[in-house]
C-alpha positions in Angstrom: 6.2 20.9 -244.4 6.1 19.6 -240.9 7.4 22.6 -238.9 8.2 25.9 -240.1 10.2 29.0 -238.8 7.9 32.0 -238.9 10.6 34.8 -238.8 12.8 33.9 -242.0 15.3 36.1 -243.7 12.8 36.5 -246.5 9.4 37.2 -244.6 11.4 39.7 -242.4 12.7 41.6 -245.1 9.4 41.8 -246.6 7.8 43.0 -243.3 10.6 45.4 -242.5 10.1 47.1 -246.4 6.5 47.2 -245.3 7.2 48.9 -242.1 9.7 51.5 -243.9 7.3 52.7 -246.6 4.0 53.0 -244.4 5.9 54.7 -241.7 8.1 56.5 -243.7 5.0 58.0 -245.7 3.5 59.5 -242.3 7.0 60.9 -241.4 7.8 62.5 -244.6 4.1 63.6 -245.4 3.3 65.1 -242.1 5.5 68.3 -242.8 5.3 71.6 -244.6 6.3 69.8 -247.8 2.7 67.9 -247.8 0.0 67.9 -245.1 1.1 70.8 -243.2 1.8 72.8 -246.4 -0.4 76.3 -246.6 -0.5 76.2 -250.2 -1.9 73.1 -250.6 -6.0 73.3 -251.1 -8.0 71.1 -248.5 -8.7 68.5 -251.4 -5.1 67.9 -252.1 -4.5 67.2 -248.3 -7.4 64.6 -248.2 -6.0 62.7 -251.0 -2.5 62.8 -249.2 -4.1 61.2 -246.2 -6.0 58.8 -248.3 -2.6 57.7 -249.7 -1.0 57.6 -246.5 -3.9 55.6 -244.7 -3.5 53.2 -247.9 0.1 52.6 -247.4 -0.8 51.7 -243.8 -3.4 49.1 -245.0 -1.4 47.8 -247.9 1.6 47.1 -245.5 -0.9 45.5 -242.9 -2.4 43.2 -245.4 1.2 42.2 -246.9 2.5 41.4 -243.4 -0.8 39.6 -242.9 0.0 37.3 -245.7 3.7 36.8 -245.3 2.7 35.4 -241.8 -0.7 34.1 -242.2 -1.7 30.7 -240.5 -2.7 27.7 -242.9 -6.2 27.2 -243.9 -6.4 24.9 -240.8 -5.6 27.8 -238.4 -2.0 26.6 -237.5 1.1 28.8 -238.3 3.1 25.6 -237.7 1.9 23.4 -240.4 1.7 25.5 -243.6 2.2 23.1 -246.6 5.1 24.3 -248.8 2.5 25.4 -251.5 0.8 27.6 -249.0 3.9 28.9 -247.9 5.0 30.0 -251.4 1.6 31.3 -252.2 1.4 33.6 -249.0 4.7 34.8 -249.7 4.1 35.8 -253.2 0.7 37.5 -252.4 2.8 39.3 -249.6 5.2 40.6 -252.0 2.7 41.6 -254.8 0.4 43.6 -252.3 3.6 45.2 -250.5 4.8 46.5 -253.9 1.6 48.2 -254.9 2.3 51.4 -252.7 5.6 52.4 -253.8 4.8 50.9 -257.6 1.8 53.4 -257.6 4.5 56.1 -256.4 6.9 55.1 -259.3 3.8 55.4 -261.7 2.6 58.9 -260.4 5.4 60.7 -262.0 3.4 59.5 -265.4 0.4 61.7 -264.7 0.4 65.2 -266.3 2.1 68.2 -264.6 3.5 66.0 -261.8 6.9 66.3 -260.3 8.8 64.8 -257.5 9.1 67.9 -255.6 7.4 70.9 -255.6 9.5 74.1 -256.8 9.7 75.8 -253.4 11.5 72.5 -251.7 14.1 72.0 -254.3 14.8 69.3 -256.8 14.6 66.4 -254.6 13.1 63.1 -256.2 14.7 60.8 -253.4 11.3 59.1 -253.4 12.0 57.5 -256.8 15.1 55.8 -255.0 13.3 54.9 -252.1 10.1 53.4 -253.8 12.2 51.4 -256.4 14.6 50.2 -253.4 11.2 49.0 -251.4 9.9 46.9 -254.6 13.2 45.6 -254.8 13.4 44.4 -251.3 9.8 42.9 -251.5 11.2 40.5 -254.4 14.0 40.1 -253.1 12.6 38.7 -249.8 10.1 36.8 -252.0 13.3 35.2 -254.1 15.0 34.3 -250.5 11.9 32.7 -249.2 11.5 30.9 -252.5 14.6 29.5 -252.2 14.4 28.4 -248.5 11.2 26.8 -249.4 12.6 24.8 -252.6 10.5 24.1 -255.3 8.0 21.7 -253.5 8.4 19.1 -256.2 8.6 15.5 -254.5 8.0 16.8 -250.9 4.4 16.2 -251.0 3.6 19.8 -251.5 
């Protein structure tokens, strides 16, 4: 692949999905429902802080994978194989946080919201949408990169 546009629709969708959940976690959790909830014990707040920070770390790693340079250090000369691998890694890593959020409901005694804040549960749809966006971005990027067969990839 002689030249490659860095901000393609697939990579951009992956980056936007990562920014949505990593920033969104701070906007949603830095509130009376989570970190500022006086009923939460300090250790629960500790784990919430850990989770929010992990979201930023995973988003940063996913964005890095989506836009990282070739092994030689050039962003202009990624082989199709490298580009496909990078975007796959970005989609996998980008799915971890929201995938974990979807799995959290499987632990004993969990629910989508605390009783004093109503039914809620919107995060199940948000998390599902983010994971879907990661893989739609991946599919868009794979389509634009082609199969790589017969292209010296």
